[in-house]
C-alpha positions in Angstrom: 0.0 0.0 0.0 3.0 2.3 0.6 3.7 2.2 -3.1 0.1 3.2 -4.0 0.3 6.2 -1.7 3.7 7.4 -2.9 5.8 5.7 -5.5 8.7 8.1 -5.1 10.5 6.2 -2.3 13.0 3.6 -3.4 12.6 1.8 -0.1 9.0 0.7 -0.7 9.9 -0.6 -4.2 13.0 -2.4 -2.9 11.0 -4.1 -0.1 8.3 -5.2 -2.5 10.9 -6.5 -4.9 12.6 -8.4 -2.1 9.4 -9.9 -1.0 8.5 -11.1 -4.5 12.1 -12.3 -5.0 11.9 -14.3 -1.7 8.6 -15.9 -2.8 10.3 -17.0 -6.1 13.5 -18.1 -4.3 11.5 -20.3 -1.8 10.0 -22.2 -4.7 13.4 -22.5 -6.4 14.9 -23.8 -3.2 12.0 -26.2 -2.7 12.5 -27.6 -6.2 16.2 -28.0 -5.8 16.2 -29.6 -2.3 13.4 -32.1 -3.0 13.9 -35.0 -5.3 12.2 -33.4 -8.2 12.9 -34.3 -11.8 14.0 -31.7 -14.3 10.6 -31.5 -16.0 8.9 -30.8 -12.6 11.5 -28.2 -11.8 10.7 -26.4 -15.0 7.0 -26.4 -14.3 7.6 -25.1 -10.8 9.7 -22.3 -12.1 7.2 -21.5 -14.8 4.3 -21.5 -12.4 6.1 -18.9 -10.2 7.5 -16.7 -12.9 5.0 -14.0 -12.0 6.8 -13.5 -8.7 10.1 -13.1 -10.6 8.5 -10.7 -13.0 7.1 -8.6 -10.2 10.5 -8.6 -8.5 12.2 -7.4 -11.7 9.7 -4.6 -12.2 10.0 -3.5 -8.6 13.9 -3.7 -8.6 13.9 -1.5 -11.8 11.7 1.0 -10.1 13.9 1.0 -7.0 16.9 1.5 -9.2 15.2 4.5 -10.9 14.4 6.1 -7.5 17.7 5.2 -5.7 20.6 7.6 -5.4 23.0 5.1 -3.7 25.0 3.3 -6.4 25.8 0.4 -4.1 22.1 -0.4 -3.7 21.5 0.0 -7.4 24.3 -2.6 -8.1 22.7 -5.0 -5.7 19.3 -4.6 -7.4 20.7 -5.1 -10.8 22.6 -8.2 -9.7 19.3 -9.7 -8.5 17.6 -8.8 -11.8 20.3 -10.6 -13.7 20.0 -13.6 -11.4 16.3 -13.7 -11.9 16.8 -13.6 -15.7 18.6 -17.0 -15.5 15.2 -18.6 -14.9 13.6 -17.2 -18.0 11.7 -19.6 -20.2 11.4 -20.2 -23.9 8.6 -17.6 -24.0 11.1 -15.1 -22.6 8.6 -13.3 -20.4 11.2 -12.1 -18.0 13.5 -10.8 -20.8 10.5 -9.0 -22.4 9.7 -7.3 -19.1 13.3 -6.1 -18.7 13.3 -5.0 -22.3 10.2 -2.8 -21.8 11.5 -1.2 -18.6 15.3 -1.2 -18.5 15.5 2.4 -19.8 13.9 3.7 -16.6 17.4 3.1 -15.1 20.1 5.4 -16.1 22.5 3.9 -18.7 25.5 4.6 -16.5 24.1 2.1 -13.9 24.2 -0.7 -16.5 27.7 0.1 -17.9 29.6 -1.9 -15.2 27.5 -4.9 -16.0 28.5 -5.0 -19.7 31.1 -7.8 -19.2 28.5 -10.1 -17.5 25.9 -9.3 -20.2 28.2 -10.2 -23.1 
């Protein structure tokens, strides 16, 4: 609700992103610790991609509002990690493609080696 009242604070966006990220991470952990075959892992990831997508959008908004470069680097690293779970439909990549320009280009520059 804090984001609905005022979306200018990076803290609210970061907390929501962290929450969505944690929901997705819990499902990933569950799939990796239990004896789940590869096909079931993929279906678990796919069923919970909306959490990852929400986290990416929220991290991008937090980056946009954040002045502290250290926190921005942390958020971008989480975005890149979440992208490793993208599926053939590339829903996460498309989300990032639509919204990546809300973050200043200089924030992405140090990640170029990882992106190539």
